[in-house]
C-alpha positions in Angstrom: 0.0 0.0 0.0 2.9 2.4 0.9 4.5 1.7 -2.5 1.3 2.6 -4.4 0.8 5.8 -2.3 4.4 6.8 -2.9 4.2 6.2 -6.7 0.9 8.0 -6.9 2.1 11.3 -5.3 5.6 11.1 -6.9 4.1 10.7 -10.4 1.8 13.7 -9.9 4.1 16.2 -8.1 7.7 15.1 -8.4 7.9 13.4 -11.8 5.1 15.5 -13.4 5.1 14.9 -17.1 4.9 18.6 -18.0 6.9 20.3 -15.2 9.6 17.6 -14.7 10.3 16.3 -18.2 8.4 18.8 -20.3 6.5 16.2 -22.3 3.2 16.9 -24.0 4.0 20.6 -24.4 2.3 20.9 -27.8 -1.2 20.1 -26.6 -0.4 21.8 -23.2 0.2 25.2 -24.9 -2.3 24.9 -27.7 -5.4 23.7 -25.8 -5.0 25.7 -22.6 -6.7 28.9 -23.6 -10.0 27.8 -22.0 -10.6 25.8 -18.8 -13.5 23.8 -20.4 -11.4 22.7 -23.3 -8.4 21.9 -21.0 -10.6 19.8 -18.8 -11.9 17.8 -21.7 -8.4 17.1 -23.1 -7.0 16.4 -19.6 -9.7 13.8 -19.0 -9.0 12.1 -22.3 -5.3 12.0 -21.5 -6.0 10.4 -18.0 -8.2 7.8 -19.7 -5.6 7.0 -22.4 -2.7 6.8 -20.0 -4.7 4.7 -17.5 -5.5 2.1 -20.2 -2.4 2.1 -22.3 0.3 2.0 -19.6 -0.9 -1.4 -18.1 -1.6 -2.8 -21.5 1.9 -1.9 -22.6 3.2 -3.4 -19.4 1.6 -6.7 -20.3 3.2 -6.4 -23.8 6.6 -5.7 -22.3 6.4 -8.5 -19.7 5.0 -11.3 -21.9 6.2 -10.4 -25.5 8.9 -7.7 -25.8 11.6 -8.0 -23.2 14.4 -10.7 -23.4 13.1 -14.0 -22.3 9.5 -12.9 -22.1 8.4 -15.6 -24.6 9.3 -18.4 -22.3 5.6 -19.0 -21.7 5.5 -20.3 -25.3 8.2 -22.9 -24.6 11.9 -23.1 -23.6 13.0 -22.8 -27.2 11.8 -19.1 -27.2 13.8 -18.1 -24.1 16.5 -16.3 -26.1 14.2 -14.1 -28.1 14.4 -10.4 -27.5 11.7 -8.3 -29.2 12.4 -5.0 -27.3 13.3 -3.3 -30.6 9.5 -3.4 -31.3 8.6 -1.4 -28.2 8.0 1.9 -30.0 5.9 0.4 -32.7 3.7 -1.7 -30.4 3.3 1.0 -27.8 2.2 3.6 -30.4 -0.2 1.1 -31.9 -1.8 0.4 -28.5 -2.0 4.2 -27.9 -3.4 4.9 -31.3 -6.2 2.3 -30.8 -7.2 3.9 -27.5 -7.1 7.4 -28.9 -9.4 6.3 -31.7 -11.9 5.0 -29.1 -11.7 8.3 -27.2 -12.2 10.2 -30.4 -15.3 8.2 -31.3 -16.8 8.6 -27.8 -16.1 12.4 -27.6 -17.6 13.0 -31.1 -20.7 11.0 -30.2 -21.5 12.5 -26.7 -19.8 15.9 -26.9 -19.7 17.4 -30.4 -18.8 20.9 -29.1 -15.8 19.6 -27.2 -14.8 17.5 -30.2 -14.9 20.6 -32.4 -13.0 22.8 -29.9 -10.2 20.2 -29.5 -9.8 19.9 -33.3 -6.6 18.3 -34.5 -5.3 18.0 -31.0 -7.6 15.1 -30.1 -6.2 12.7 -32.7 -2.7 14.1 -31.8 -3.0 12.5 -28.4 -1.8 9.4 -30.2 1.6 11.0 -30.7 1.5 13.1 -27.5 5.0 12.9 -25.8 3.4 12.4 -22.4 1.3 9.4 -23.5 4.3 7.6 -25.1 6.5 8.8 -22.3 4.3 7.1 -19.7 4.8 3.7 -21.3 8.5 4.1 -22.0 9.2 5.4 -18.4 7.2 2.4 -17.1 9.5 0.2 -19.2 12.7 1.9 -18.2 11.9 2.0 -14.5 11.0 -1.7 -14.4 7.6 -1.3 -12.7 7.1 -4.7 -11.1 3.4 -5.4 -11.1 0.3 -4.7 -13.2 -1.3 -2.8 -10.3 1.7 -0.4 -10.1 1.6 0.1 -13.8 -2.1 1.0 -13.6 -1.4 3.3 -10.7 1.5 5.0 -12.6 -0.6 5.5 -15.7 -3.5 7.0 -13.8 -1.4 9.3 -11.6 0.7 10.5 -14.5 -2.5 11.4 -16.3 -3.7 13.3 -13.2 -0.4 15.2 -13.1 -0.7 16.2 -16.8 -4.4 17.1 -16.1 -3.5 19.4 -13.2 -0.8 21.1 -15.2 -3.0 22.0 -18.2 -5.9 22.9 -15.9 -3.7 25.3 -13.9 -2.2 27.0 -16.9 -5.7 27.3 -18.5 -7.1 29.0 -15.4 -4.2 31.4 -15.3 -4.4 32.2 -19.0 -8.2 33.0 -18.7 -7.4 35.4 -15.8 -4.4 36.9 -17.5 -6.4 38.2 -20.4 -7.6 41.0 -18.1 -4.0 41.8 -16.9 -1.7 44.4 -18.3 0.9 42.1 -19.9 3.7 43.9 -21.8 3.0 43.6 -25.6 6.1 41.6 -26.4 5.2 38.9 -23.9 1.5 38.5 -24.7 0.4 35.0 -25.9 3.0 32.2 -25.7 5.7 34.5 -24.2 4.0 35.0 -20.9 2.7 31.4 -21.0 6.3 30.0 -21.2 7.3 32.2 -18.3 4.4 31.1 -16.1 5.1 27.4 -17.1 8.7 27.9 -16.0 7.7 29.4 -12.7 5.2 26.6 -12.1 7.9 24.0 -12.9 10.2 25.6 -10.3 7.3 25.4 -7.8 6.7 21.7 -8.5 10.4 21.1 -8.1 9.9 21.9 -4.4 7.9 18.7 -4.1 11.1 16.8 -4.8 11.8 16.6 -1.1 8.3 15.5 -0.1 9.0 11.8 -0.5 12.8 11.7 -0.5 13.5 13.8 2.6 15.5 16.3 0.6 17.9 13.6 -0.8 19.1 14.1 -4.3 18.0 11.7 -6.9 20.7 9.3 -8.3 22.6 11.1 -11.0 22.5 8.0 -13.3 18.7 7.8 -13.1 18.5 11.5 -13.9 20.7 11.2 -17.0 18.7 8.2 -18.2 15.5 10.1 -17.8 16.9 13.1 -19.7 18.1 10.9 -22.6 14.8 9.0 -22.8 12.9 12.3 -22.8 15.0 13.5 -25.7 14.3 10.3 -27.6 10.6 10.5 -26.9 10.5 14.2 -28.1 12.3 13.3 -31.4 10.1 10.4 -32.1 6.8 12.2 -31.3 7.9 15.3 -33.4 8.3 13.0 -36.4 5.0 11.3 -35.7 3.2 14.6 -35.2 4.4 16.0 -38.5 3.1 12.8 -40.2 -0.3 13.2 -38.6 -0.6 16.9 -39.5 0.4 16.2 -43.1 -2.2 13.4 -43.3 -4.8 15.8 -41.9 -4.0 18.5 -44.4 -4.2 16.0 -47.2 -7.6 14.8 -46.0 -8.9 18.4 -45.8 
């Protein structure tokens, strides 16, 4: 129980997808102009992360990692399909996003129209893919912990976009210097919020610094995720423009 509680709060506050690793910034900046839209997208992200992280955990445990296929027989013990992680993870995420898109279009057409291209772009959202890849790299041990990690990571992203949307709605009535209006002031506020969330780092660790090796691995993995999702995002946008 303690392990679940620690993972829950750490994923929301300490390892927040937006403020700790700056993943999912595209949707975070583009769909945070109104609270109502941010709530809709945030809820969709929570659902997709909650479903895809445990599903990808099962894929990783029983298909992808070295020796995972031993359940098929001893002759498969040497197989290592980890090179297929990106492909299978994205396929799982895309399937869930299509389900979310169908449901939102059916029950909330106004939200569907307001989200626009950013709803299908959840499939290539850095935060969604990052949840599964961080789950894999951190060797989360059980399906229950994977479910917890996906749900809490989604809540962390939801709180981030909800907070910036609320601030951006209020800041419209503020006297912001002309050069900083729009994304300029949004980036500054995001940076300040990230600094604030960094203060939660001592909440569970007692002020101890995280191991440097783990921090370097997280930074490298975040860069790989960003590069992969940028390429996938460009492909989705091009396909959307062709369809239009």
